[in-house]
C-alpha positions, -999 to 999 in steps of 0.1 A, spaced: -285 -315 472 -314 -334 479 -334 -352 451 -372 -355 449 -388 -381 467 -401 -411 448 -437 -414 460 -460 -393 480 -459 -415 510 -421 -413 513 -425 -375 512 -449 -377 540 -428 -399 561 -399 -378 556 -418 -346 567 -432 -365 598 -397 -373 608 -386 -337 605 -415 -321 624 -395 -301 650 -366 -288 628 -364 -263 601 -351 -269 570 -325 -243 561 -303 -259 536 -311 -256 498 -322 -290 496 -351 -282 514 -360 -256 488 -355 -285 462 -375 -309 482 -405 -282 486 -404 -270 451 -407 -306 437 -440 -309 456 -456 -278 443 -487 -279 422 -500 -258 394 -536 -245 402 -560 -242 373 -575 -209 364 -551 -185 379 -547 -150 364 -518 -137 383 -488 -133 363 -459 -142 388 -426 -129 382 -400 -155 377 -369 -132 381 -363 -100 398 -355 -83 365 -391 -92 353 -407 -59 352 -433 -63 327 -469 -51 330 -486 -72 356 -457 -90 368 -462 -98 406 -432 -98 432 -437 -111 469 -415 -98 494 -415 -93 534 -411 -60 549 -392 -50 580 -423 -64 602 -422 -95 585 -453 -89 567 -455 -107 535 -466 -82 508 -468 -81 470 -459 -56 442 -473 -54 410 -457 -36 382 -479 -12 359 -475 8 330 -442 26 322 -425 11 351 -450 22 377 -469 -2 401 -484 -6 434 -477 -25 465 -505 -43 488 -501 -66 517 -511 -102 510 -538 -103 535 -559 -76 513 -559 -98 483 -575 -128 500 -553 -151 520 -562 -182 502 -554 -167 469 -520 -153 478 -508 -185 494 -520 -205 462 -500 -178 441 -469 -183 464 -473 -219 465 -470 -223 424 -435 -208 420 -404 -202 439 -394 -167 426 -359 -160 416 -348 -193 425 -324 -213 402 -344 -243 399 -375 -255 380 -407 -274 399 -412 -308 388 -445 -325 379 -464 -343 408 -495 -362 402 -529 -348 407 -539 -370 436 -517 -348 458 -538 -318 453 -534 -308 490 -497 -309 490 -499 -270 474 -498 -258 511 -462 -268 513 -443 -236 504 -405 -229 497 -386 -206 513 -396 -172 499 -373 -143 488 -370 -115 512 -362 -79 495 -348 -57 518 -338 -24 505 -315 -36 477 -303 -67 491 -318 -103 484 -317 -132 507 -336 -162 517 -355 -164 550 -353 -199 566 -387 -218 565 -399 -243 590 -420 -269 577 -449 -279 603 -464 -312 605 -488 -319 576 -523 -316 586 -550 -308 559 -575 -299 583 -558 -270 599 -546 -249 569 -551 -216 587 -529 -224 613 -505 -236 591 -500 -203 575 -498 -182 608 -472 -203 622 -450 -198 588 -456 -162 592 -445 -163 629 -414 -180 618 -405 -155 594 -411 -127 617 -389 -143 644 -360 -155 625 -356 -126 598 -325 -108 613 -325 -70 612 -315 -53 577 -276 -48 575 -268 -10 577 -244 3 551 -224 33 554 -194 50 535 -165 67 550 -162 103 540 -127 119 542 -128 152 559 -93 159 571 -61 136 575 -71 110 600 -106 121 604 -135 104 586 -173 105 589 -198 80 582 -225 87 554 -252 62 562 -266 55 527 -264 26 504 -247 29 471 -277 32 447 -294 55 473 -262 79 475 -260 77 436 -297 86 430 -291 117 453 -257 128 443 -235 125 410 -204 105 414 -171 126 407 -144 106 392 -112 129 395 -98 156 415 -102 182 387 -141 177 387 -143 181 425 -122 215 424 -143 227 393 -175 219 411 -166 239 442 -152 267 424 -184 271 402 -206 269 432 -186 295 454 -186 318 417 -224 312 416 -228 322 451 -204 353 450 -219 367 417 -256 363 428 -246 379 461 -231 408 441 -262 413 418 -286 413 450 -260 437 468 -264 461 440 -302 459 440 -309 448 405 -339 427 417 -369 436 442 -399 421 454 -408 387 443 -379 388 417 -354 384 447 -370 351 454 -372 343 419 -334 350 414 -326 329 446 -343 300 430 -322 304 398 -290 303 421 -302 272 440 -310 254 408 -274 262 394 -258 251 424 -279 220 430 -271 209 391 -233 206 405 -244 182 430 -270 160 407 -276 167 371 -308 169 354 -315 135 337 -329 137 310 -321 171 300 -337 187 269 -303 199 257 -282 168 261 -274 149 232 -270 115 249 -291 96 274 -278 92 310 -257 112 329 -237 138 309 -211 156 328 -210 186 305 -247 194 313 -238 194 348 -217 226 345 -237 242 321 -264 261 341 -237 275 366 -214 285 337 -244 304 320 -253 319 351 -217 332 359 -216 345 321 -251 364 324 -241 378 360 -210 391 346 -227 406 317 -253 424 336 -226 439 359 -206 448 328 -236 464 309 -245 483 340 -210 495 346 -206 507 309 -240 524 310 -230 543 341 -193 552 330 -202 558 293 -165 552 282 -175 552 244 -190 583 227 -224 574 210 -220 561 173 -250 565 150 -252 537 124 -283 532 101 -303 553 122 -297 533 156 -276 550 183 -249 526 197 -229 528 228 -252 553 246 -264 550 282 -296 538 270 -283 511 248 -264 497 275 -292 499 300 -314 485 279 -293 455 271 -285 450 310 -324 445 314 -327 420 287 -298 401 301 -314 403 337 -349 391 324 -332 362 306 -314 352 340 -347 350 358 -363 329 329 -337 301 332 -359 275 346 -382 279 317 -351 281 292 -335 250 305 -368 234 307 -373 239 270 -337 232 260 -331 265 244 -295 267 255 -270 240 245 -242 226 265 -212 247 271 -189 232 244 -215 234 217 -222 269 224 -187 277 227 -182 260 190 -214 277 178 -206 314 188 -170 309 173 -183 295 140 -209 323 136 -183 350 146 -159 334 120 -183 328 92 -204 361 94 -176 384 107 -146 373 87 -162 352 60 -146 317 74 -161 284 67 -178 261 90 -161 244 118 -158 207 127 -152 208 163 -145 234 191 -110 229 186 -112 239 147 -135 267 156 -107 282 178 -80 276 151 -101 292 123 -112 322 144 -75 328 156 -63 325 120 -89 352 107 -80 375 135 -41 373 126 -50 382 93 -74 409 103 -45 425 126 -19 422 99 -40 440 74 -55 467 101 -21 482 102 -19 489 66 -53 500 63 -50 524 92 -16 538 80 -33 544 44 -62 565 56 -45 584 85 -25 603 59 -41 628 32 -44 616 -3 -32 635 -32 -58 646 -58 -63 615 -85 -36 597 -66 -38 564 -44 -12 561 -16 15 532 -22 6 519 14 -33 516 6 -22 497 -28 1 475 -7 -31 470 16 -53 460 -13 -29 435 -26 -24 419 6 -61 420 14 -70 399 -19 -39 377 -15 -47 367 22 -84 361 13 -76 337 -15 -54 320 6 -74 316 36 -105 305 12 -84 277 2 -76 264 37 -98 238 56 -106 249 92 -96 214 105 -55 218 107 -52 179 111 -38 174 77 -17 205 78 -3 197 112 7 160 100 24 175 69 42 197 91 52 171 117 64 147 88 88 175 78 99 190 111 98 158 131 101 127 110 112 105 141 74 110 154 59 100 120 83 69 117 72 59 151 34 62 143 39 43 112 56 15 132 26 13 155 3 11 126 22 -14 104 4 -43 118 -29 -33 98 -33 -29 61 -17 7 50 -45 30 41 -35 53 13 -61 81 22 -36 100 48 -8 103 22 -31 113 -6 -48 140 17 -12 152 25 -1 152 -13 -32 171 -20 -26 198 8 11 199 -3 1 209 -37 -25 236 -26 6 252 -4 27 251 -33 0 267 -57 -7 294 -32 29 302 -25 31 311 -64 -6 326 -68 -5 348 -37 23 367 -47 10 368 -84 -24 383 -68 -6 405 -46 13 421 -73 -15 424 -99 -38 439 -75 -11 462 -62 -6 473 -97 -43 477 -104 -51 497 -73 -21 521 -79 -32 529 -116 -59 548 -100 -86 535 -124 -110 533 -93 -106 568 -87 -107 581 -122 -138 562 -132 -157 566 -100 -189 577 -114 -194 549 -139 -172 518 -129 -194 508 -98 -226 507 -118 -208 488 -149 -194 461 -122 -228 457 -105 -244 451 -138 -219 428 -150 -219 410 -117 -257 406 -118 -258 397 -151 -231 367 -151 -246 356 -117 -282 356 -128 -270 335 -159 -247 313 -138 -264 305 -107 -299 308 -119 -305 302 -156 -280 274 -161 -288 253 -131 -326 257 -138 -319 245 -175 -297 214 -161 -326 203 -136 -346 174 -140 -377 194 -139 -369 229 -147 -389 254 -131 -413 226 -122 -430 229 -156 -410 209 -179 -405 171 -177 -372 166 -190 -339 190 -185 -330 214 -213 -294 208 -210 -289 169 -208 -258 152 -200 -243 127 -223 -253 98 -200 -290 110 -198 -304 87 -224 -282 57 -215 -301 28 -197 -268 15 -182 -238 39 -177 -205 23 -190 -178 49 -182 -171 81 -164 -192 111 -171 -183 131 -200 -176 169 -195 -201 188 -214 -200 223 -230 -220 240 -206 -203 224 -176 -171 240 -189 -192 272 -194 -203 270 -159 -169 264 -144 -155 292 -165 -180 317 -155 -174 310 -120 -136 315 -123 -146 348 -138 -168 359 -110 -145 347 -84 -115 360 -94 -123 393 -116 -154 406 -108 -160 403 -73 -125 413 -62 -130 444 -87 -163 455 -70 -147 450 -35 -115 469 -43 -136 496 -61 -157 500 -28 -126 501 -6 -111 527 -28 -140 549 -29 -147 546 9 -112 551 17 -112 584 -3 -144 593 12 -130 588 45 -98 607 40 -119 635 24 -143 638 56 -122 626 84 -144 642 111 -174 621 100 -162 590 113 -137 574 136 -107 568 117 -99 537 139 -133 523 137 -135 531 101 -101 512 95 -113 483 115 -146 480 96 -131 484 62 -104 455 72 -130 431 82 -156 439 56 -132 436 29 -119 402 42 -153 388 46 -167 401 12 -137 387 -6 -134 351 14 -174 349 8 -171 354 -29 -141 330 -34 -159 302 -12 -195 305 -20 -203 326 -51 -239 313 -58 -256 336 -33 -234 369 -39 -252 382 -72 -285 385 -53 -268 400 -21 -249 425 -42 -283 434 -63 -303 442 -28 -273 463 -16 -276 484 -48 -314 483 -49 -318 493 -11 -291 519 -7 -289 534 -41 -324 537 -50 -344 529 -20 -329 546 10 -297 563 0 -298 586 30 -291 554 52 -260 545 31 -227 543 54 -207 537 22 -210 507 -3 -185 484 15 -203 486 49 -236 483 32 -226 451 12 -212 436 44 -246 443 62 -267 430 34 -245 398 34 -255 391 69 -292 399 63 -296 379 34 -281 348 50 -305 352 79 -332 359 54 -325 326 33 -327 308 67 -362 322 73 -372 313 39 -361 278 39 -379 274 74 -411 288 61 -410 264 30 -402 234 54 -434 244 79 -458 250 52 -450 220 30 -450 198 62 -484 210 75 -501 216 44 -537 199 47 -539 182 14 -508 159 22 -504 156 59 -497 123 70 -508 115 104 -484 89 120 -501 86 151 -533 95 170 -512 125 186 -508 140 150 -543 139 142 -552 157 176 -524 185 173 -533 192 137 -563 213 142 -546 231 176 -516 243 155 -539 266 134 -545 293 161 -509 294 170 -498 307 133 -486 340 146 -465 322 175 -451 298 149 -440 328 126 -423 346 157 -405 311 165 -395 312 128 -379 346 129 -360 340 162 -349 306 149 -335 324 120 -319 350 138 -301 326 160 -297 298 133 -314 272 155 -337 243 142 -374 247 143 -384 210 147 -422 195 149 -431 183 184 -432 144 182 -435 146 146 -470 165 145 -478 201 132 -469 218 164 -434 233 160 -411 245 188 -378 261 185 -346 240 197 -312 254 206 -285 265 186 -264 242 168 -234 248 146 -236 236 108 -220 204 118 -252 196 138 -244 168 159 -222 171 189 -208 136 193 -182 125 168 -201 94 158 -184 71 133 -193 37 122 -171 9 136 -172 -19 113 -171 -54 131 -145 -77 114 -117 -103 125 -92 -72 133 -113 -63 164 -132 -94 175 -118 -122 195 -110 -155 179 -134 -175 199 -161 -153 190 -153 -154 155 -156 -192 155 -188 -195 177 -210 -167 170 -197 -152 138 -202 -114 150 -211 -88 123 -228 -113 99 -259 -91 98 -265 -76 64 -260 -40 77 -225 -46 90 -214 -63 59 -230 -37 37 -216 -10 54 -182 -12 33 -200 -1 3 -208 31 17 -173 35 29 -163 29 -7 -189 54 -18 -175 80 5 -138 76 -7 -153 78 -43 -168 110 -33 -137 123 -17 -120 123 -52 -148 138 -73 -176 156 -51 -157 190 -50 -152 189 -89 -187 178 -94 -198 206 -74 -175 232 -95 -189 216 -126 -223 222 -116 -235 185 -115 -254 189 -83 -268 223 -89 -264 253 -66 -249 244 -33 -240 260 -1 -227 252 35 -251 231 55 -271 220 23 -284 180 22 -284 158 -8 -298 121 -11 -277 99 -34 -303 71 -47 -297 41 -68 -308 6 -69 -296 -5 -36 -275 25 -21 -295 53 -5 -270 78 11 -277 113 29 -248 137 21 -243 165 43 -220 195 31 -206 210 59 -176 233 52 -173 249 15 -143 266 7 -126 277 -24 -116 245 -40 -127 223 -11 -158 208 6 -162 188 38 -189 164 39 -206 134 60 -223 105 43 -248 87 61 -257 53 44 -292 37 51 -302 2 50 -303 -16 19 -336 -34 26 -351 -5 48 -385 -6 62 -419 -2 47 -419 36 52 -384 39 38 -394 18 6 -422 40 0 -400 73 1 -377 57 -19 -402 50 -45 -413 89 -44 -377 101 -53 -371 76 -79 -404 75 -97 -411 99 -127 -437 123 -130 -441 125 -165 -472 99 -167 -491 122 -148 -521 136 -171 -544 150 -143 -558 186 -141 -576 188 -108 -603 161 -109 -599 151 -147 -571 139 -171 -570 162 -200 -533 154 -207 -503 179 -212 -482 192 -238 -451 173 -249 -422 177 -225 -444 198 -202 -457 186 -167 -497 184 -161 -510 207 -137 -514 183 -110 -478 170 -114 -466 209 -113 -487 216 -82 -475 185 -65 -437 193 -70 -440 228 -58 -452 215 -24 -422 191 -17 -393 198 6 -369 182 -20 -361 182 -56 -344 162 -82 -312 181 -94 -299 153 -116 -313 119 -127 -279 104 -141 -250 113 -119 -222 88 -125 -200 77 -98 -175 50 -93 -185 21 -72 -195 -16 -71 -223 -34 -88 -235 -61 -61 -249 -94 -73 -259 -119 -48 -270 -156 -57 -287 -179 -33 -260 -207 -26 -286 -231 -15 -301 -230 -50 -267 -235 -66 -259 -266 -44 -293 -283 -40 -286 -314 -60 -257 -336 -53 -245 -334 -89 -239 -295 -82 -222 -305 -51 -198 -331 -68 -186 -302 -93 -178 -280 -65 -157 -308 -48 -141 -316 -81 -133 -281 -85 -120 -281 -50 -97 -308 -57 -83 -292 -90 -76 -259 -69 -58 -275 -42 -35 -293 -71 -30 -259 -87 -17 -242 -55 5 -271 -47 20 -269 -80 24 -230 -79 40 -230 -44 75 -219 -42 79 -242 -11 70 -272 -33 106 -287 -30 108 -284 4 75 -301 11 85 -328 -12 119 -333 7 103 -330 41 111 -364 61 78 -360 82 53 -354 55 69 -382 34 68 -409 64 32 -397 69 19 -402 34 41 -434 27 10 -456 35 -12 -443 8 10 -460 -17 4 -494 -5 -18 -517 -24 -55 -517 -13 -53 -486 7 -83 -466 9 -96 -438 31 -128 -450 44 -140 -418 64 -178 -416 64 -179 -383 49 -167 -395 17 -195 -407 -4 -201 -417 -43 -228 -389 -47 -200 -359 -42 -167 -373 -48 -159 -379 -83 -127 -403 -76 -147 -425 -51 -135 -460 -51 -166 -480 -52 -147 -515 -48 -125 -502 -16 -151 -479 -4 -133 -449 1 -105 -427 -16 -75 -445 -28 -45 -434 -48 -53 -452 -81 -89 -438 -82 -75 -405 -74 -51 -407 -104 -75 -419 -129 -92 -386 -126 -68 -360 -117 -35 -373 -129 -36 -356 -161 -43 -322 -142 -14 -327 -121 10 -333 -150 -3 -305 -167 3 -282 -136 37 -297 -131 45 -290 -167 37 -252 -165 61 -250 -134 95 -237 -143 115 -263 -122 110 -302 -135 92 -323 -110 86 -359 -109 51 -366 -123 46 -404 -120 14 -418 -103 33 -429 -73 55 -399 -72 59 -376 -41 39 -349 -60 11 -370 -66 12 -383 -31 11 -351 -17 -15 -338 -38 -38 -369 -28 -29 -363 9 -40 -327 6 -71 -334 -13 -81 -361 13 -75 -335 41 -94 -308 25 -125 -330 19 -125 -344 54 -120 -309 69 -154 -299 49 -170 -331 63 -159 -322 98 -170 -287 95 -205 -300 82 -206 -325 113 -203 -354 89 -237 -347 76 -226 -335 41 -256 -353 26 -280 -326 40 -277 -291 24 -280 -270 52 -248 -288 71 -227 -289 39 -233 -250 33 -223 -245 69 -191 -264 65 -184 -249 34 -187 -214 50 -166 -224 77 -139 -234 54 -142 -203 34 -136 -181 62 -105 -202 73 -121 -224 101 -102 -256 96 -106 -282 123 -83 -310 118 -96 -339 140 -83 -369 123 -48 -382 135 -43 -390 97 -42 -353 88 -20 -341 116 11 -342 95 -2 -309 79 12 -288 110 45 -298 97 40 -266 77 11 -246 81 14 -231 48 -1 -262 37 -35 -249 51 -30 -212 44 -14 -211 9 -31 -243 -4 -61 -256 11 -78 -224 22 -73 -206 -12 -84 -238 -30 -119 -238 -14 -125 -200 -23 -112 -206 -59 -136 -236 -63 -167 -216 -54 -155 -192 -81 -152 -219 -108 -182 -235 -97 -203 -200 -101 -187 -197 -136 -196 -234 -144 -232 -220 -147 -224 -194 -177 -202 -221 -197 -205 -257 -181 -178 -273 -209 -155 -240 -206 -130 -257 -182 -129 -293 -197 -93 -287 -210 -64 -282 -186 -51 -254 -201 -84 -233 -201 -87 -242 -164 -53 -233 -157 -54 -200 -173 -88 -192 -157 -75 -200 -124 -43 -179 -130 -67 -150 -144 -87 -151 -114 -59 -150 -88 -45 -121 -107 -76 -99 -109 -100 -113 -85 -103 -111 -46 -117 -142 -29 -120 -135 6 -144 -138 37 -162 -106 46 -151 -105 81 -114 -104 70 -97 -71 70 -82 -79 36 -118 -77 21 -121 -40 31 -87 -33 23 -94 -46 -14 -124 -27 -17 -109 8 -6 -81 1 -29 -104 -4 -59 -100 -41 -70 -117 -48 -100 -135 -79 -88 -145 -93 -53 -160 -126 -42 -174 -138 -11 -197 -163 7 -220 -146 31 -240 -161 57 -271 -138 66 -285 -144 101 -316 -125 105 -346 -127 128 -368 -145 102 -339 -160 77 -308 -183 77 -293 -182 45 -261 -184 24 -252 -161 -3 -226 -158 -29 -216 -121 -32 -201 -110 -64 -186 -72 -67 -175 -58 -99 -161 -21 -99 -180 -1 -125 -195 34 -128 -229 36 -113 -260 60 -119 -272 80 -89 -303 103 -87 -293 135 -70 -319 148 -46 -317 182 -29 -335 184 3 -346 216 22 -317 218 49 -338 234 75 -362 202 71 -332 180 77 -321 201 106 -356 202 122 -364 165 119 -330 159 134 -335 180 164 -371 166 167 -360 129 169 -332 139 194 -359 158 217 -383 127 214 -359 98 225 -335 117 248 -356 140 267 -393 128 262 -379 90 261 -403 78 237 -391 42 230 -418 32 206 -405 15 177 -434 25 155 -437 60 169 -454 85 145 -424 108 141 -408 79 118 -437 70 95 -431 80 60 -441 115 47 -431 117 10 -432 154 9 -406 156 34 -389 124 36 -396 119 71 -383 83 77 -352 87 55 -340 117 74 -351 103 108 -332 72 100 -300 90 91 -296 101 128 -267 92 149 -274 59 166 -294 53 189 -315 81 178 -315 64 140 -303 35 125 -279 42 94 -259 13 86 -226 36 80 -219 71 92 -185 83 75 -162 106 93 -157 143 84 -143 137 48 -126 166 28 -127 166 -9 -102 190 -30 -110 200 -66 -73 190 -73 -82 155 -71 -110 156 -98 -95 142 -129 -117 158 -153 -114 193 -138 -77 190 -135 -74 181 -172 -97 214 -178 -77 236 -155 -43 219 -159 -25 211 -129 -16 232 -98 6 260 -105 41 257 -83 76 263 -91 82 229 -104 54 233 -131 69 269 -141 102 252 -144 89 227 -168 70 254 -186 102 273 -189 122 244 -202 97 236 -225 97 270 -239 132 271 -242 133 239 -262 106 253 -285 125 285 -290 160 266 -293 145 244 -322 129 275 -338 160 294 -338 179 266 -353 153 261 -381 153 299 -387 187 297 -397 184 269 -422 169 282 -458 143 303 -442 127 280 -419 104 287 -390 92 274 -360 62 259 -374 83 239 -400 107 228 -370 75 214 -351 66 193 -378 99 180 -384 121 193 -408 156 180 -418 171 147 -411 200 126 -423 236 136 -423 234 167 -445 221 188 -417 185 203 -410 164 210 -443 126 214 -446 105 184 -450 96 191 -486 132 189 -497 141 153 -481 128 125 -500 110 96 -480 137 70 -469 132 34 -470 116 16 -439 142 1 -416 152 -35 -422 172 -59 -399 201 -53 -421 207 -17 -417 197 -15 -380 218 -47 -367 247 -24 -359 226 3 -340 239 -8 -308 252 16 -281 287 26 -280 303 43 -251 316 80 -253 352 79 -261 375 93 -232 382 130 -236 371 163 -220 344 160 -196 318 177 -217 281 169 -212 268 149 -240 249 172 -266 218 161 -286 217 164 -324 185 184 -341 169 166 -370 140 150 -377 126 118 -396 134 122 -432 108 95 -444 80 118 -451 63 113 -418 58 136 -391 83 133 -363 79 117 -333 69 134 -300 96 145 -279 110 121 -255 124 137 -225 152 136 -215 166 134 -249 191 106 -259 227 111 -255 247 111 -285 268 81 -293 305 84 -299 321 95 -329 323 65 -357 357 61 -378 337 74 -406 330 107 -387 348 138 -396 377 145 -373 377 178 -355 402 202 -369 412 216 -336 428 198 -305 409 188 -277 392 212 -254 406 215 -218 385 193 -193 363 209 -165 348 195 -135 325 167 -141 285 167 -136 269 185 -166 247 214 -158 211 220 -168 223 241 -199 256 237 -216 275 265 -228 275 256 -264 252 235 -289 248 228 -325 231 262 -331 252 283 -308 262 288 -273 237 280 -242 222 248 -255 206 220 -235 228 190 -223 219 155 -235 200 132 -214 187 95 -216 156 89 -235 123 75 -221 129 41 -234 166 36 -243 200 39 -230 224 66 -237 231 71 -272 199 56 -285 180 73 -314 149 86 -305 120 63 -308 102 65 -343 132 77 -362 150 52 -387 177 36 -376 207 33 -399 198 62 -420 225 81 -402 261 72 -389 260 68 -351 278 101 -345 250 117 -365 219 101 -348 190 122 -353 171 135 -325 138 156 -325 137 180 -293 101 198 -301 76 195 -277 42 188 -285 17 211 -271 -5 181 -261 21 165 -240 15 166 -202 49 165 -185 33 149 -156 24 117 -173 61 109 -178 73 78 -165 92 79 -132 126 72 -148 122 104 -170 110 123 -138 141 116 -120 160 132 -148 138 159 -155 153 192 -138 131 206 -111 134 237 -95 117 227 -60 146 203 -48 129 172 -61 156 160 -83 181 165 -53 158 141 -32 155 116 -60 195 113 -62 197 123 -98 226 148 -100 212 180 -118 229 212 -124 217 245 -110 210 275 -133 232 296 -114 262 272 -117 270 275 -150 306 265 -161 328 293 -173 329 291 -213 361 278 -226 375 281 -262 349 272 -289 354 243 -307 328 226 -332 318 191 -321 313 163 -344 275 162 -338 272 202 -350 296 196 -380 267 190 -405 249 219 -392 279 243 -394 286 230 -432 249 236 -439 250 272 -426 283 281 -440 
């Protein structure tokens, strides 16, 4: 490359020597650019690169004729092109001279004396099509007098030397060996056609295009279209076919930017469906295969019905261009999921779907259950019924209907967890393979918890479904519904209405923060309401127990009775009048309606009482002649009420959003659209009706007061499964971690707290909803959780019987100004408002003022709980700069750093290996030499306490003078003795590691530790594990990398914690013992880690009590270091329920504005704050890039069985194992009661209180004098003795209680085995019993009180033969060790230790799996000859 000339004269001589040759090398460009001058006063913004497309940027290029032109970019990417000559030759040339566009070099400064040298031009850039090339430029002789000829010669040279543009072509394969050329450039071809990347897409595109053509030809041939409509229909066909070649971008129904391959196939698929529907309806109208059916005054399946439906489908097909322009039809997979979900929910009472696959699974499951029940129902109503008698088949149908409805209501629509459970049982090798692949990452306990919860649900349903089916069969067969037909229905209706009104209206209103928007405080307050700071978990109040109990009565008693009564009455009516309805259709309607109503009652009882009330009022009092049977009426009203609820929510949202007295205009368009929306109120109401009918959102256009209907969406709403991917060291490259530190922004680091909040909600959300802590709820509802720094939107998607599937969207901690205003609106109180219109007369105590009550009614949200307690982490952040500002504070940190290194050296199990390592000893031998000092520049007296001022460095004597006492104390706490002298290998190793650690800190600080910013940078680098060993004197550490990983790295982290504790108690760690214990305690309970380490996330998700981290925050306006301290505790949240149609409408509006209308303005009006609708918070929670949440959780399912308080209230799940434990418990009580009843008139209560003790048998508590307390003398011989050899009998317990006057101890199960007989024991009167096979069964054939007593087992805390805990030792001989077998009613057998649980008999096979031999109930040994055992001898003497 050439260099710029040293003077102007040399430049002129160089150009004169090259007068007749063209400079075509890059050196000529550099030469020419070095002579360019900058003209003053120029106003043209010339682009510096090809990518500069800003407003006013000017690009110069040469066209195909060699004419130089300019292109100026305008607004929104537009622009205009002009020849340079039209802009003035002189100005254009001057503009061209100033810069060499898109070149890779910069012009140099030239003295002002050479002002005329601006005529020299560099080689310009020529843009031809999509290629860039540089045109050779010939520099003519320098002539200041002939500037025009100079430019003309340059342009002529460009025209002559510019080669023709290269022609590009692509080979298109037609036949084997036959190709054709497509003369298009790549970008031009992509602008014309979509690129198909596979054979399947090609086949699908050709097939759909052919099908569109064939179906269109078929409809035209049949004459469905005439006149101008033929042309319109042909346009629709052409648009559907062309969308297969080039998809519409942007599309109004696309949920993503750019090319969406699903949208490309949506139009032809919808066209084919509509054409097939038109043809089918026309064929049905002409053939009339079904007899007309009159239902609620409407004639169905008649010719006019089919022809009318055909005409509607025809008009809809002709409106395809308008429909797709407005985006009224979703993409195909979304439409499929929506249709299947709506059919399953409104037809069969199913729950919401989370994906198209789960929608197919859920609907298939419902169809299978309906098909199974349909046969029983049809068989029951086809045969005549005797008078006042219900056939057995119908009772079987009722039992199966209720049992299947109960089971389906408790199952999630997502079969992922169920399939993983099945796969782990049937295909364990696949599960082991998946575990091996995931073993590298920290284990996540969530999948195992989910599988365990689903397993409990299945075990419970296995028992409960049988019980429910049997009870329902018995109730249905009892003819109670036929005998009391005249009055029972109204009694059930009144009971359901009264209980529903009290449970779902009165109680929630009394528990709200503002009951009826009139009172300023809740009437029924939780215990934590008056607490400023919550200290523990929320206490279960009496009204919460009442709410949960009334819900159970509703779900499991009242509504099943209502449905069974309606089924029986309708079936009896159908059998009595068989000619009124088609039996097959009637059986189908009864099956589907019963299944839907029961599942809805089990899943979502809050809305059932209103549906039932409207059904009774409408069809029993208003229009009884329209009634088609109460069951069908109830089914129809449930559909109608769900749509009416949607319409009510939409109207509330619209009226709240456009209310003139609280409208917030975010832009000029809002102010313009507000008055124009008033004349279109009727159209708005029609749109609201249609959107409620089809469950579509009603969204404000660009956030204004103009509303339009969007396309239909499922309850999940978002079509993409967008989940937050946290950036940490597990998914980034090492070089990226060391250089740029990705994920260092606050949003990425704070997202873990929302993930932990999601895990906490997974354990408690369903139980809290059942207890009524969130008020009334339903599928699709949205709530906002607000605390001091956490603000999250919780979207309930699937609501089942004992399960809730939700998604949490966490917002920024430090949000925008608009977000802060809305957070203030939902957290501030309104009790202080005393206004009434324009005056302030005040208000009554605990009552809202008129203005406050009026304002609360015009909000799209309401506060349902102000003190909702949830487990989380309290976050405290301290500025590290303020804690390390002065040198004394840094010296304390370095001192703790050294002491922490010494601590970890002494505690390491590899210390002996390090001390005996020859390489380490050789490298550290010079430090013992007299006068040795490490004089690294990073060491200084200001920060190093052991700095040797005489030797100007760190020396071993100065190190020992400060830290030898600490080294010796740490060595003394070690189990193995270690040499602790000042010149011992231990002290030398500690000195070497401490020097290495401090030098690493200085290296990371770029040897600028005196300054605060470099010191913090180095401290953060060491904290995250970035150790740079640059000194040859420290390379000995590579002998074992555990010296860095296990000693130095945790040392710098522990030093930060100790330094932070120093501010609370500066003198606490002066003593070595206190410092040692503090480090040991922190190491045990505290996790200190960098936030990018996967161990940080694992520790938070595993509920570690405390965590500490050093955070480097890199924001646009700040670069600071913070010490983050986390403490797990219970947090208080405000629960705000938001109108779900408000959330769906604002989400849909954001998607339309950003994806379809492409409004990229970051301060657009639709995200400005609107307190009445929480517009900014809701729009911020959209999926990225539409919104900007810092965390979006996956779809998470919460089960009621995981809630600890609800589990304690209702008990554990009912299973075969639980039943077996209950039977065993009952048998023990019965056994003890029978034994006590045979002794002096004792009873069960006496035995429970511990009657009898000692060697005289079982007596009452009053007859036994208190015994002395046990002493070491009388308990010294209480050791265990093995049973003597003899017959293979299972050891039996003895029945007695403690005789010291105190109540007996609680049962310890399994009970301890009896010791062998002592010499003082009475010898048996008979010979030994014949032996039997080993392995004692669950029940032995003989006991102290007779036959069939339980065999003895180990106790909880002792070995075989130990007396029960709490009984006085030594009071009885070893052969008569007392044992209390009474079970306290408060004992929960689930809380027994694992050892006891292994010995405990279980009927579900768990004992067999654990390896503990247990006998089966059916394998009792044959009874042999009776013989009194030594343990039973006192009891027999007392009885006889």
